[in-house]
C-alpha positions in Angstrom: 127.2 10.3 1.8 126.7 7.6 -0.8 124.5 4.9 0.7 125.4 1.2 0.4 123.6 -0.2 -2.7 120.9 -2.8 -2.1 121.4 -5.3 -4.9 118.5 -7.7 -5.5 118.3 -10.9 -7.5 115.9 -11.1 -10.5 115.5 -14.5 -11.9 112.3 -13.4 -13.7 110.5 -10.3 -14.8 108.1 -10.7 -11.9 111.1 -10.8 -9.5 112.6 -7.8 -11.1 109.4 -5.8 -10.7 109.2 -7.0 -7.1 112.7 -5.8 -6.4 112.1 -2.4 -7.9 108.9 -1.9 -6.0 110.5 -3.1 -2.7 113.2 -0.4 -3.0 116.3 -2.0 -4.4 119.0 0.2 -5.9 120.1 -2.3 -8.5 119.3 -5.8 -9.8 121.4 -8.5 -11.2 119.9 -10.7 -14.0 120.8 -13.5 -16.3 120.2 -13.7 -20.0 119.7 -16.8 -22.1 123.5 -17.5 -22.2 126.5 -17.7 -19.9 124.8 -17.1 -16.5 125.5 -19.0 -13.3 121.7 -19.8 -12.9 121.0 -21.7 -16.1 117.7 -23.0 -14.7 116.2 -19.7 -13.6 113.5 -18.1 -15.7 116.1 -16.0 -17.4 115.5 -13.1 -19.7 115.2 -13.4 -23.5 116.6 -10.6 -25.7 113.3 -8.8 -25.8 112.6 -9.2 -22.1 116.1 -8.2 -21.2 115.7 -4.9 -23.2 112.4 -4.4 -21.4 114.1 -5.1 -18.1 116.9 -2.6 -18.8 114.3 0.1 -19.7 112.1 -0.6 -16.7 115.0 -0.5 -14.2 116.4 2.7 -15.7 112.9 4.3 -15.7 113.0 4.0 -11.9 116.6 5.4 -11.7 118.2 2.1 -10.7 121.0 -0.1 -12.2 121.0 -3.4 -13.8 123.9 -5.9 -14.0 124.1 -8.8 -16.4 125.6 -12.1 -15.3 128.2 -13.6 -17.6 129.6 -15.4 -14.6 130.4 -18.8 -16.1 133.4 -20.3 -18.0 133.1 -20.0 -21.8 134.3 -22.6 -24.3 136.4 -21.2 -27.1 133.8 -21.3 -29.8 131.3 -19.6 -27.5 133.7 -16.7 -26.8 134.8 -16.3 -30.4 131.5 -16.8 -32.2 128.8 -15.7 -29.8 129.9 -13.5 -27.0 130.4 -10.3 -29.0 126.9 -10.2 -30.5 125.4 -11.3 -27.2 126.9 -8.4 -25.2 126.7 -5.9 -28.1 122.9 -5.9 -27.9 122.7 -5.2 -24.2 125.7 -2.9 -24.2 124.1 -0.6 -26.7 120.7 -0.8 -25.0 122.3 0.5 -21.7 123.3 -2.4 -19.4 125.1 -0.9 -16.5 127.7 -3.6 -15.9 128.6 -7.2 -16.6 129.5 -9.7 -13.9 132.3 -12.0 -15.0 134.1 -15.1 -13.8 136.2 -16.2 -16.8 139.4 -14.2 -17.2 139.3 -14.8 -20.9 135.9 -13.2 -21.0 137.1 -10.3 -19.0 140.0 -9.8 -21.4 137.7 -10.0 -24.4 135.1 -7.6 -23.1 137.5 -5.0 -22.0 139.1 -5.1 -25.5 135.9 -4.8 -27.4 133.8 -2.7 -25.0 136.4 -0.6 -23.2 134.0 1.7 -21.4 131.8 -1.1 -20.1 132.1 -1.5 -16.3 133.0 -5.0 -15.4 132.5 -6.7 -12.0 134.7 -9.6 -10.9 132.3 -12.4 -9.8 132.5 -14.2 -6.5 133.2 -17.2 -8.8 136.8 -15.8 -9.1 137.3 -16.5 -5.4 139.2 -13.3 -4.8 140.4 -13.2 -1.2 142.9 -10.3 -1.1 143.4 -7.0 -2.7 146.7 -8.3 -4.0 144.7 -10.5 -6.5 141.9 -8.0 -7.2 144.1 -5.1 -8.2 145.6 -7.2 -11.0 142.2 -6.9 -12.7 141.9 -3.1 -12.6 143.8 -2.8 -15.9 141.0 -5.0 -17.6 138.2 -2.6 -16.8 137.1 -4.1 -13.4 135.4 -1.5 -11.3 134.0 -3.8 -8.6 134.9 -7.0 -6.9 132.4 -9.5 -5.5 134.6 -10.8 -2.8 134.9 -14.5 -1.9 132.1 -15.2 0.6 134.6 -16.7 3.1 136.1 -13.3 4.0 135.7 -11.7 7.3 135.0 -8.0 7.8 138.7 -7.1 8.4 139.7 -8.9 5.2 137.0 -7.0 3.2 138.2 -3.7 4.7 141.8 -4.5 3.6 140.7 -5.5 0.1 138.8 -2.3 -0.3 141.6 -0.1 1.0 144.3 -1.7 -1.0 142.5 -1.5 -4.4 140.1 1.4 -4.3 137.6 -0.8 -6.1 134.0 -1.1 -5.2 133.3 -4.1 -3.0 130.1 -6.1 -3.3 129.3 -8.7 -0.6 126.6 -11.2 -0.1 124.4 -10.4 2.9 121.5 -12.8 2.7 120.6 -16.1 1.2 122.2 -19.4 0.3 125.9 -20.0 1.0 128.1 -22.5 -1.0 130.1 -25.0 1.0 133.0 -24.6 -1.5 134.9 -21.5 -2.4 132.9 -20.4 -5.4 134.4 -21.3 -8.7 136.5 -24.1 -7.2 133.8 -26.7 -7.1 133.8 -29.7 -9.5 131.6 -32.0 -7.5 128.3 -31.6 -9.5 130.4 -31.7 -12.7 132.2 -34.9 -11.9 129.2 -36.7 -10.4 126.6 -36.0 -13.0 128.1 -33.8 -15.7 126.3 -30.7 -14.6 129.0 -28.1 -14.1 128.6 -25.3 -11.5 131.1 -23.4 -13.6 128.5 -23.4 -16.4 125.5 -22.5 -14.2 124.2 -26.0 -14.1 125.0 -27.1 -10.5 122.8 -30.0 -9.3 123.6 -29.1 -5.7 125.1 -32.4 -4.5 126.1 -30.4 -1.4 122.4 -30.6 -0.3 122.5 -34.4 -0.4 123.1 -36.7 2.7 126.5 -38.3 3.2 128.0 -40.7 5.6 131.2 -39.6 7.4 133.9 -42.0 8.4 137.2 -41.1 10.2 139.7 -43.9 10.2 137.0 -46.3 9.2 134.8 -45.4 12.1 131.2 -44.4 11.2 130.5 -40.9 12.5 126.9 -40.9 11.2 124.8 -39.7 8.3 123.9 -36.1 7.6 123.9 -33.1 5.3 127.6 -32.4 6.1 128.1 -30.1 3.1 124.9 -28.0 3.5 125.5 -24.5 5.0 122.6 -22.5 6.6 121.5 -19.5 4.7 123.0 -16.2 5.9 121.1 -13.3 7.5 123.2 -10.3 8.5 120.9 -7.5 9.7 122.6 -7.4 13.1 126.0 -6.8 11.3 124.8 -4.1 9.0 126.6 -1.2 10.8 129.9 -3.2 10.8 129.5 -4.1 7.2 129.0 -0.5 6.2 132.0 0.6 8.3 134.1 -2.2 6.6 133.7 -0.3 3.3 131.2 -2.6 1.5 129.6 -0.7 -1.4 126.9 -3.1 -2.3 124.8 -5.5 -0.2 124.0 -8.4 -2.5 121.0 -10.7 -1.9 121.2 -14.2 -3.2 118.2 -15.8 -4.7 117.7 -15.7 -8.5 116.2 -19.2 -8.3 113.6 -18.1 -5.7 110.3 -16.5 -6.3 109.3 -12.8 -6.5 107.8 -12.8 -3.0 111.2 -13.8 -1.5 112.9 -11.1 -3.5 110.4 -8.5 -2.4 110.4 -9.2 1.3 114.2 -9.6 1.7 114.9 -6.5 -0.4 112.4 -4.4 1.5 113.8 -5.4 4.9 117.4 -4.7 4.1 116.4 -1.4 2.5 114.6 -0.5 5.6 117.5 -1.0 7.9 120.0 0.5 5.5 118.0 3.7 5.4 117.6 3.8 9.1 121.3 3.6 9.6 122.0 6.5 7.3 119.0 8.6 8.5 119.7 8.1 12.2 123.5 7.9 12.2 125.5 5.1 13.8 124.9 6.0 17.4 121.2 6.6 17.1 120.8 3.6 15.0 122.3 1.4 17.8 119.8 3.0 20.3 117.0 2.4 17.9 117.8 -1.3 17.6 117.9 -1.6 21.4 114.5 0.1 21.8 112.9 -1.8 18.9 113.9 -5.4 19.5 110.4 -6.7 18.9 110.3 -5.0 15.5 113.7 -6.5 14.5 112.6 -9.9 15.7 109.4 -9.6 13.7 111.4 -8.8 10.5 113.8 -11.7 11.1 110.8 -13.9 11.7 109.4 -12.8 8.3 112.8 -13.6 6.7 112.6 -17.0 8.3 109.0 -17.5 7.1 109.9 -16.7 3.5 113.0 -19.1 3.4 115.6 -20.4 5.7 117.7 -23.5 6.1 117.9 -24.7 9.7 117.7 -21.1 10.9 120.3 -18.6 9.8 124.0 -18.0 10.3 125.9 -14.8 9.9 128.2 -16.4 7.4 132.0 -15.9 7.6 131.8 -12.2 8.6 132.7 -13.1 12.1 133.3 -16.8 11.8 135.8 -19.1 10.2 133.8 -22.3 9.7 132.3 -24.7 12.1 129.1 -26.6 13.1 127.0 -23.5 13.8 127.2 -22.5 10.1 125.8 -25.8 8.9 122.4 -27.4 8.7 123.4 -31.1 9.0 119.9 -32.4 9.4 117.8 -30.7 6.7 119.0 -29.1 3.5 115.9 -27.2 2.3 113.4 -24.7 3.7 113.1 -25.3 7.4 110.1 -23.1 8.0 109.3 -21.4 11.3 108.5 -23.3 14.6 105.0 -22.3 15.5 104.0 -24.8 18.2 104.0 -28.4 19.5 101.6 -31.3 19.9 99.9 -31.4 23.3 97.4 -34.1 22.7 97.3 -37.0 20.2 94.6 -39.5 19.5 94.3 -42.2 16.7 93.2 -39.6 14.2 93.3 -36.1 15.8 96.1 -33.9 17.2 96.0 -30.7 19.2 98.6 -28.1 18.6 99.5 -25.4 21.2 100.7 -22.3 19.3 103.7 -20.1 20.0 103.1 -18.0 17.0 100.0 -16.5 15.3 98.9 -18.6 12.3 96.6 -17.8 9.4 94.1 -19.5 7.3 95.7 -21.4 4.4 99.1 -21.6 6.2 100.9 -24.9 5.6 102.1 -26.6 8.8 104.3 -29.6 9.2 104.7 -32.0 12.2 108.2 -33.3 12.7 110.1 -35.8 14.7 113.4 -34.0 15.1 113.9 -33.1 11.4 111.9 -35.9 9.8 108.7 -34.6 8.3 105.8 -36.8 9.5 102.6 -35.0 8.4 101.8 -31.8 6.5 98.4 -30.1 6.3 96.8 -26.7 5.4 95.2 -24.7 8.2 91.5 -23.9 7.6 91.2 -21.0 10.0 93.7 -18.7 11.8 94.5 -18.7 15.5 96.5 -16.4 17.8 99.6 -17.2 19.7 98.9 -19.0 22.9 95.8 -20.6 21.4 95.2 -24.2 20.3 94.0 -25.8 17.1 92.8 -29.3 16.4 93.3 -31.1 13.2 92.7 -34.6 11.8 95.6 -36.6 10.5 96.0 -39.8 8.6 95.8 -43.0 10.6 99.0 -45.0 10.8 101.3 -42.0 11.2 103.0 -42.2 14.6 102.7 -38.9 16.4 103.5 -38.1 20.0 103.0 -35.3 22.4 105.8 -32.8 22.3 106.6 -33.2 18.6 107.3 -29.7 17.1 105.2 -28.1 14.4 106.6 -25.8 11.8 105.0 -23.4 9.3 106.5 -23.8 5.8 104.1 -21.4 4.1 102.8 -18.1 5.7 99.8 -17.3 3.6 99.1 -13.9 5.2 102.7 -12.8 4.6 102.7 -13.9 1.0 99.4 -12.2 0.4 100.6 -9.0 1.9 103.8 -9.1 -0.1 102.0 -9.7 -3.4 99.6 -6.9 -2.7 102.2 -4.4 -1.7 105.1 -5.2 -4.0 103.8 -7.4 -6.9 100.4 -6.1 -7.7 100.9 -2.4 -7.1 102.9 -0.3 -9.6 105.4 2.2 -8.2 104.7 5.7 -9.7 107.3 8.3 -10.4 106.6 12.0 -9.7 106.3 14.3 -12.7 106.1 18.1 -12.8 104.4 19.8 -15.7 103.6 23.1 -17.3 100.7 23.5 -19.7 100.4 26.6 -22.0 97.6 27.5 -24.3 96.6 30.8 -26.0 94.7 31.8 -29.1 96.7 31.6 -32.3 99.5 29.3 -31.0 99.8 25.5 -30.6 99.1 24.4 -27.0 102.1 22.9 -25.3 102.9 20.5 -22.4 106.2 20.4 -20.7 107.0 17.4 -18.4 109.9 16.9 -16.1 111.1 13.7 -14.3 114.6 13.4 -12.8 116.7 15.7 -14.8 114.8 15.0 -18.0 112.6 17.6 -19.5 110.5 17.3 -22.7 108.0 19.6 -24.5 105.3 18.5 -26.9 102.8 20.5 -28.9 99.2 20.1 -29.9 96.7 21.8 -32.0 96.0 25.6 -32.0 93.0 26.2 -29.6 90.0 28.1 -30.8 88.3 31.0 -29.1 85.3 29.7 -27.1 81.9 30.7 -28.2 80.5 29.6 -24.9 81.7 27.8 -21.7 85.5 28.2 -22.2 87.7 25.5 -20.7 88.7 26.1 -17.1 92.0 25.5 -15.3 90.4 22.9 -13.0 89.1 20.9 -16.0 92.5 21.1 -17.7 94.3 19.8 -14.5 91.8 17.1 -14.0 92.2 15.8 -17.6 96.0 16.0 -17.7 96.2 14.3 -14.3 94.7 11.1 -15.8 98.0 9.2 -16.1 96.2 5.9 -15.5 98.4 2.8 -15.7 101.5 4.7 -16.8 104.6 4.8 -14.6 104.0 8.4 -13.5 101.8 10.6 -11.3 101.4 14.3 -11.7 103.1 15.9 -8.6 102.6 19.4 -9.8 101.1 21.1 -12.8 101.3 24.8 -13.7 98.7 26.1 -16.1 99.2 29.2 -18.2 95.8 29.7 -19.9 95.5 33.0 -21.8 92.0 34.0 -23.0 88.7 32.2 -23.3 89.6 29.0 -25.2 87.8 26.0 -26.5 90.0 22.8 -26.2 88.3 19.4 -26.9 89.0 16.8 -24.2 90.2 14.4 -26.9 92.9 16.8 -27.9 94.1 17.1 -24.2 94.2 13.3 -23.9 96.2 13.1 -27.1 98.7 15.8 -25.8 99.0 14.0 -22.5 99.7 10.6 -24.2 102.3 12.2 -26.5 104.0 13.9 -23.5 104.2 10.6 -21.5 105.6 8.8 -24.5 108.2 11.4 -25.1 109.2 11.5 -21.4 109.6 7.7 -21.4 111.7 7.8 -24.5 113.9 10.6 -23.1 114.6 8.7 -19.9 115.3 5.4 -21.7 117.4 6.9 -24.5 119.6 8.6 -22.0 121.1 5.2 -21.1 121.7 4.1 -24.7 125.2 3.8 -26.1 126.5 4.2 -29.6 126.6 1.3 -31.9 129.8 -0.9 -31.6 131.3 -1.8 -34.9 132.9 -5.0 -35.8 132.8 -8.4 -34.3 136.3 -9.0 -34.0 138.1 -11.7 -32.4 141.5 -12.0 -33.9 143.1 -15.0 -32.3 146.8 -14.7 -31.5 148.8 -16.9 -29.3 152.5 -17.5 -29.7 153.1 -21.1 -30.8 155.0 -23.2 -28.3 158.2 -24.8 -29.6 157.7 -28.5 -29.7 160.1 -30.5 -27.6 160.1 -34.1 -26.4 157.2 -34.9 -24.0 158.2 -35.1 -20.3 156.6 -36.3 -17.1 155.7 -34.0 -14.2 154.6 -35.4 -10.9 152.8 -33.5 -8.0 153.4 -35.1 -4.6 151.9 -34.4 -1.2 153.9 -36.9 0.9 157.6 -37.7 1.2 156.7 -41.4 0.4 155.3 -40.2 -3.0 158.4 -38.0 -3.4 160.7 -41.1 -3.0 158.7 -42.9 -5.6 159.1 -40.1 -8.1 162.8 -39.6 -7.4 163.3 -43.3 -8.3 162.2 -42.7 -12.0 164.8 -41.3 -14.3 162.0 -40.4 -16.7 160.4 -38.0 -14.3 161.7 -34.6 -15.2 159.9 -32.4 -12.8 158.5 -32.8 -9.3 155.9 -30.4 -7.9 155.8 -30.2 -4.1 152.7 -29.0 -2.2 154.0 -26.1 -0.2 152.8 -27.6 3.1 154.4 -31.0 2.6 156.8 -29.9 5.3 157.2 -26.8 7.4 158.6 -24.0 5.2 162.0 -23.9 6.9 162.5 -27.6 6.0 161.2 -27.3 2.4 164.7 -26.8 0.9 165.8 -30.2 2.1 163.4 -31.7 -0.4 164.1 -29.3 -3.2 167.9 -29.9 -2.9 167.3 -33.6 -3.0 165.2 -33.2 -6.2 167.9 -31.1 -7.8 170.6 -33.6 -6.9 168.7 -36.2 -8.8 168.8 -34.0 -11.9 165.2 -32.9 -11.7 163.4 -29.6 -11.5 161.6 -28.6 -8.3 158.3 -26.7 -8.4 156.4 -25.5 -5.4 152.6 -25.7 -5.5 151.1 -22.8 -3.6 147.8 -23.3 -1.8 144.4 -23.6 -3.5 143.3 -20.6 -1.4 145.6 -18.0 0.1 144.5 -15.6 2.8 146.4 -12.9 4.6 147.9 -15.2 7.2 149.4 -17.6 4.7 150.4 -14.7 2.5 152.4 -13.1 5.3 153.9 -16.5 6.3 155.2 -16.9 2.7 156.6 -13.4 2.7 158.4 -14.1 6.0 160.0 -17.1 4.3 160.8 -15.1 1.2 164.5 -16.2 1.2 163.4 -19.9 1.1 161.1 -19.3 -1.9 163.9 -17.4 -3.7 166.3 -20.3 -3.3 168.0 -21.4 -6.6 166.9 -25.0 -6.0 163.3 -24.0 -6.8 162.6 -23.7 -10.5 159.1 -22.3 -10.4 155.7 -22.1 -8.7 152.4 -23.7 -9.5 149.8 -21.0 -8.8 146.1 -21.5 -8.2 144.8 -17.9 -7.8 145.7 -14.3 -8.7 146.9 -13.5 -5.2 149.7 -16.0 -5.7 150.5 -14.5 -9.1 151.0 -11.1 -7.5 153.2 -12.7 -4.8 155.5 -14.5 -7.2 155.6 -11.8 -9.8 156.0 -8.7 -7.7 157.1 -9.7 -4.2 159.8 -12.4 -4.8 163.1 -11.0 -6.1 163.7 -13.8 -8.5 162.8 -14.8 -12.0 161.2 -18.2 -11.7 158.6 -20.0 -13.8 155.0 -19.2 -13.1 152.8 -22.2 -13.9 149.0 -21.8 -13.9 147.1 -24.8 -12.4 143.9 -26.1 -13.8 141.8 -23.9 -11.5 143.0 -20.7 -13.2 140.6 -21.9 -15.9 142.0 -21.3 -19.4 138.8 -22.6 -21.2 139.4 -20.4 -24.2 142.2 -18.9 -26.3 141.4 -15.4 -24.9 142.3 -16.7 -21.4 145.5 -18.1 -22.7 146.4 -14.7 -24.2 145.6 -12.9 -21.0 147.8 -15.2 -18.9 150.6 -14.8 -21.5 150.3 -11.0 -21.2 150.7 -11.4 -17.5 153.9 -13.4 -17.9 152.5 -16.8 -16.9 154.9 -19.2 -18.5 152.8 -22.4 -18.6 149.1 -23.3 -18.3 147.6 -26.6 -17.1 144.5 -27.7 -19.1 141.2 -27.5 -17.2 139.3 -30.7 -16.4 136.0 -29.8 -18.0 136.9 -29.7 -21.7 136.7 -32.8 -23.8 139.3 -34.0 -26.2 137.9 -32.1 -29.2 137.6 -28.9 -27.3 141.1 -29.3 -25.9 142.4 -30.0 -29.4 140.9 -26.7 -30.7 143.2 -24.7 -28.5 145.8 -27.2 -27.4 148.6 -24.9 -28.3 147.9 -22.8 -25.1 148.4 -25.7 -22.8 151.7 -26.8 -21.4 150.4 -29.5 -19.1 147.7 -32.2 -19.5 146.9 -34.0 -16.3 146.6 -37.7 -17.1 146.2 -39.0 -13.5 144.7 -37.4 -10.5 142.1 -37.8 -7.8 140.5 -34.5 -8.8 139.8 -31.9 -6.1 136.1 -31.5 -6.3 135.7 -29.1 -3.5 138.0 -26.5 -1.7 136.3 -25.4 1.5 137.0 -23.1 4.4 134.8 -25.5 6.4 136.5 -28.4 8.2 134.7 -31.8 8.3 136.8 -32.7 11.4 135.4 -29.6 13.2 131.9 -30.5 12.0 132.2 -34.0 13.4 133.6 -32.7 16.7 130.7 -30.2 16.9 133.1 -27.2 17.1 133.5 -23.7 15.7 137.0 -22.5 15.0 136.7 -19.0 16.4 134.1 -19.7 19.1 136.1 -22.6 20.5 139.4 -20.7 20.0 141.0 -23.3 17.7 144.2 -22.0 16.0 145.6 -23.6 12.9 148.9 -24.2 14.6 147.4 -25.8 17.7 144.4 -27.6 16.2 143.8 -30.7 18.2 142.2 -32.3 15.2 145.1 -31.9 12.8 146.4 -35.4 13.6 143.0 -37.0 13.4 142.6 -39.9 11.1 141.6 -40.1 7.4 138.2 -38.8 6.7 135.9 -40.1 3.9 132.5 -38.9 2.8 130.3 -41.6 1.3 127.3 -40.7 -0.9 124.0 -42.7 -1.3 125.5 -44.8 -4.1 128.5 -45.9 -2.0 131.1 -43.6 -3.6 133.7 -42.5 -1.1 135.2 -39.0 -1.3 138.5 -38.7 0.6 139.1 -35.5 2.6 142.5 -33.8 2.9 143.0 -31.1 5.5 145.5 -28.3 5.0 145.7 -26.9 8.5 148.4 -24.4 7.9 146.2 -22.6 5.3 143.0 -23.7 7.0 141.0 -25.4 4.3 139.8 -28.8 3.4 140.0 -30.5 0.0 137.4 -33.1 -1.0 138.7 -35.4 -3.7 136.7 -37.3 -6.3 135.7 -40.9 -5.4 137.6 -42.3 -8.4 140.9 -41.1 -9.9 141.0 -39.6 -13.3 143.0 -41.9 -15.6 144.0 -41.2 -19.2 146.4 -44.2 -19.2 144.7 -45.8 -22.2 144.2 -42.5 -24.0 147.9 -41.8 -24.7 147.5 -41.4 -28.4 144.8 -38.8 -28.1 146.7 -36.9 -25.4 149.9 -37.0 -27.5 147.8 -35.5 -30.4 147.2 -32.5 -28.2 151.0 -32.0 -28.2 151.5 -30.9 -24.6 155.0 -30.2 -23.3 154.3 -32.4 -20.3 151.9 -34.9 -18.9 151.2 -34.5 -15.2 150.4 -37.1 -12.5 149.0 -35.6 -9.3 149.2 -37.9 -6.2 147.0 -37.4 -3.2 146.9 -40.3 -0.7 148.8 -43.0 -2.7 151.4 -45.0 -0.9 155.0 -45.2 -2.1 154.3 -48.5 -3.8 151.1 -47.3 -5.4 152.9 -44.3 -6.7 155.7 -46.4 -8.1 153.2 -48.7 -9.9 151.3 -45.8 -11.4 154.5 -44.1 -12.6 155.7 -47.3 -14.2 152.5 -47.6 -16.2 152.4 -44.0 -17.3 156.1 -43.8 -18.2 155.6 -47.0 -20.3 152.5 -45.5 -22.1 153.6 -42.0 -22.6 157.4 -42.1 -23.0 158.2 -45.7 -24.1 155.3 -46.3 -26.4 154.1 -49.4 -24.6 150.3 -49.3 -24.7 148.8 -49.8 -21.2 145.2 -50.0 -20.1 143.6 -49.4 -16.8 142.7 -52.5 -14.7 139.1 -52.8 -13.4 136.6 -50.0 -13.4 137.7 -48.0 -10.4 138.7 -45.0 -12.4 137.1 -42.3 -14.5 138.1 -40.5 -17.7 136.4 -37.4 -16.3 135.3 -35.1 -19.1 138.0 -36.1 -21.5 135.4 -38.1 -23.5 132.0 -36.7 -22.5 132.7 -33.0 -21.8 130.1 -30.7 -20.2 127.1 -28.7 -21.6 
C-alpha cells in the first residue's frame, strides 16, 4: 500500500535539510521568481540545483512553487529559461496557480508533472478534471473543503489530492484575496502578502459597535486526531504549511506527522485506534510540542469537520500564542511567584499576560518541574496581579533537542560493497545504493614481500566514509593472494567510488536538454465594435436604475438576487427593455449550490438569459457541459487572465469574453488589451471571499456545531456589517447565505471616470460598472456620469477623494 506522502515546507536550505532528516517524503520550495513566499529565504539557481540533488540523494521528491500570477512579459521572456534549468536538473513537479502558466508549461515541457495550487481555489472535481488535459497530475484542494468533498474530488478525477494538515490558514479562499494588494500594493497573488488579516479591526453591525479584535485571523490547524479519516478520504499528500518559519519548526512538525502516519500503516486502522487510546499522554505530549513550536490561540482542525465559526478564529492575538505553563500566585512591588503547570527549562522565555495582553517577558535562568514554583524579579510600574496566566513562547530544551537530532546530524544512507584484488589485475570496488550500482578501478596491487594486507585492515579503511552521505552497511572482500596495497591507494579508490555513486544517483534524475525558447503569441483579434456599457447589480433597486438608461446594453444579475424560481421575472423585464441579461454565478461554488443550480436547470436554460459570468472552473464545467444550451461564457476578473497565454487557454476552452484583472496597470493592460472584452471602470472591489461569516463570529457561533443551516440562518436578516481598520477605513461585508460565503469589499470604490481616454485606448468591447450596496439614486447618478464620459464624450471627473484608481496607475510588483 502506498503511504500518504509527508510534504514539508523548505523556505531555506537549513529547513530543507531539517525536513529530510525528520523523515519527509517530499519538500516544496521556492526559487528566486514566481513563488507565493517572496520574502522567504528562497533558493538561488545554484542552491536550487544543490537542493534537487540533495533531496534525490535521499530518495525523496522536490516540488517547485510557481504559484503566483505572471505578467505577460514575465511569462514570455523569463518563464521558459527559469523552468528549463530546473526541469533538466530533475525537479519532480511544479506547483502552479496561473492558468496561463499551466498552459505554457504543458506546451513546452509536456512530460513535467504539474500540481494545481490551492491558489486556484478548486472546490470540486468538476473544476479539477478540466485541468487534466494540461498535464495536471495533482490538485491541492481549497482549504475550505470537508473530508466528504475531498473524497468526491478524488473519486471524480482520479488525480492525486494534496491537502494542508498543519500550519497557518488563510481567512480568504486562496487566490481570491486582494486585501493586501489594495491596501498597500503588496499582492498576495504575487507572493507579497502583508497579512492585513492579522491586524485588528472594529466590527459594526447597523452602526452598533461590536468591539475590536482580530476578526480575520484564523487559528493554525493541527489534524493529528483526524489522520485516519484523512487517509480514508483518499488524500495522497499531507502538506505542512510554513515556508516562512524556521528549520526547527519544519523538523518537529514533519517528524510528528511522519510518526503517526507510519503508526497508522504499520498497525492498521483498528490497532492504530487502540494505540491512540492507550497512549493518550504520548499524543498530548506531541501536541504540546507542536504548540510550543508555534500556534495561534491554540489549534483548530480547519474545515475538515467544520464550516466556519468562532472556534476556528483567534480574535484576541494573531501571532504565536505559546503554551500556558503557570499562573502568578504572589506579587510584590518587584517580585512575582509563578506556580507551574508544565516543566520549564533554563533559557525558556516566559510571558505574563492579562487576558491576551503581554505585560512582561523574561528569560528563565534555571529549570523547574511541573508543580514547582519559581520567583522572578520584574520591572517596577508594571501592574501584575495574582492569577495572571504565564505562557512560554520559547522552549529552549525542545529547540536544542530538535537542532541536535535533525539539524546538526547528517542522515546516512546504507551502502553495500564488494572489493576485489588479485595480483596482475586492477583492484576494484563495487558500491550499491538503492538500485544504483557502480564499479571503479584502482592500481594493480603488488605481491607483498612482508606483512600482506589483511581483510580486516581493508574493511577498516574502506569503511571510513566520514562526512559523506553514506555508511557501509555490508562489504564483501575478495582478496586473492598475499598482496601489498598502500593505504593511500585504498583511500583514493574509496573516494572515487563515493563520487561515482553520488553521480549515478543524481544523474538518474536528469532530463534531456529542452530546445527552443518559444513563445509564439497567437490570439484571434476581436472585431472592433462600438463601446457599450454593462452593469452588474445585486439589488432590484440597482436593476431599476440600470433599466432606466437606454445606453446600458447589458445587465448582469447576481444569481442570488432572488430565489432561483423568481429569477426569470427579472430577466424577462431586462429583455423587454431591449437589453441582454447575464447571470453572475457565485464567487465560490460547492456541491450544495452546484446541485441547486442543476435542479433549476430549466431556468438557467431559458432564452431570456444571454450568458453567464463565471468565476471558477467548476462553473465553466457546469455551463459548458451540463446546460443544454449555447450561451455566452464570460470570465470574471478572478479567473485571472494576467498574460496572453491565459487568454489563449480560455479561448481554447470556448470562453467567449474575459474581464480584465484588477492588478495590472494601464501599460500592462495595453500590452495584451486585445484579450479583454470588459474593463471594469467602477466597483467596490471584492477584496476577500471567505467561507467564514462575520455575523457568526460576532454571535460567537459555529455553523455546524450550532446546527445553523443556510436556509434557516437566524443571522441572514441581520443588519449591515462593516469592518474598520486602524486608519478608519471601513470595509463593507456582504453575506451570500444561499452559497454560504462572505464578501468583504474595499473601503473605497474603484473609479476610472476621469480615465476614459486611457480606457478607450485599450479598445475594450464594454466598460463595466459593478454595484454592491448603492441605492437606486446613487446608481442612477453613477450611471449618468459614466455614460456621459464613455459614450457621449463628456469629460467627467470624480468629486472629492473618496475613491481609488486601484492599480490602473500604480500596478503591483
